[in-house]
C-alpha positions as CSV (number, residue, x, y, z in Angstrom):
1,M,-139.0,137.0,129.6
2,S,-136.0,135.4,131.2
3,V,-133.4,136.5,133.9
4,I,-130.7,138.7,132.4
5,K,-127.1,138.9,133.7
6,L,-125.8,142.3,134.3
7,N,-122.5,143.9,135.1
8,N,-120.9,147.1,135.9
9,E,-121.3,148.3,132.3
10,S,-124.9,147.2,131.7
11,F,-126.7,147.7,134.9
12,D,-127.8,151.3,134.7
13,A,-129.1,151.0,131.2
14,A,-131.2,147.9,132.1
15,V,-132.9,149.0,135.3
16,K,-133.6,152.6,133.9
17,S,-137.3,151.6,133.6
18,G,-137.5,151.7,137.4
19,K,-139.2,148.4,137.8
20,A,-136.5,145.8,138.4
21,L,-135.7,142.8,140.7
22,V,-131.9,142.2,141.0
23,D,-130.4,139.3,142.7
24,F,-126.9,139.8,143.7
25,Y,-125.4,136.4,143.9
26,A,-122.2,134.4,143.8
27,D,-121.5,131.1,142.0
28,W,-120.3,129.3,145.0
29,C,-123.3,130.4,147.2
30,G,-125.6,127.5,147.9
31,P,-128.7,129.7,148.8
32,C,-128.1,131.8,145.8
33,R,-128.3,128.8,143.5
34,M,-131.5,127.9,145.2
35,M,-133.1,131.2,144.3
36,A,-132.4,130.7,140.6
37,P,-135.6,128.8,139.8
38,I,-137.7,131.2,141.7
39,L,-136.3,134.3,139.8
40,E,-136.9,132.3,136.5
41,A,-140.7,131.8,137.6
42,V,-140.9,135.5,138.6
43,A,-139.3,136.5,135.1
44,A,-141.8,134.3,133.3
45,E,-144.9,135.8,135.0
46,R,-143.8,139.3,135.0
47,A,-143.1,140.8,131.5
48,D,-143.4,144.4,132.9
49,L,-140.5,143.8,135.4
50,V,-136.8,143.5,134.6
51,V,-135.5,140.4,136.5
52,A,-131.8,140.3,136.6
53,K,-128.7,138.8,138.3
54,V,-125.5,140.3,139.3
55,N,-122.3,138.2,140.1
56,V,-120.7,139.8,143.1
57,D,-117.5,138.4,142.4
58,E,-117.3,139.6,138.8
59,S,-119.0,143.1,139.6
60,A,-117.7,144.2,143.0
61,E,-118.3,147.8,142.2
62,L,-121.9,147.0,141.9
63,A,-122.0,145.3,145.1
64,A,-120.3,148.0,147.0
65,R,-122.5,150.7,145.4
66,F,-125.6,148.9,146.8
67,G,-124.0,147.9,150.0
68,V,-124.0,144.1,149.3
69,M,-121.8,142.5,152.0
70,S,-122.8,138.9,152.2
């Protein structure tokens, strides 16, 4: 399985299984870009786990909901 990109509309349905790893990231963030290959590796190894990314600039409501500040 690969990393999926989530937004305000798709988040709840995607993580309803209860087993999810979600990376809140920004395109301009260097450390966030460095995490991408690691997330891809986890997604490839763990078919039982939803591995997803949420762009905080595009989905500010989700970032606020989970207290993502930086």
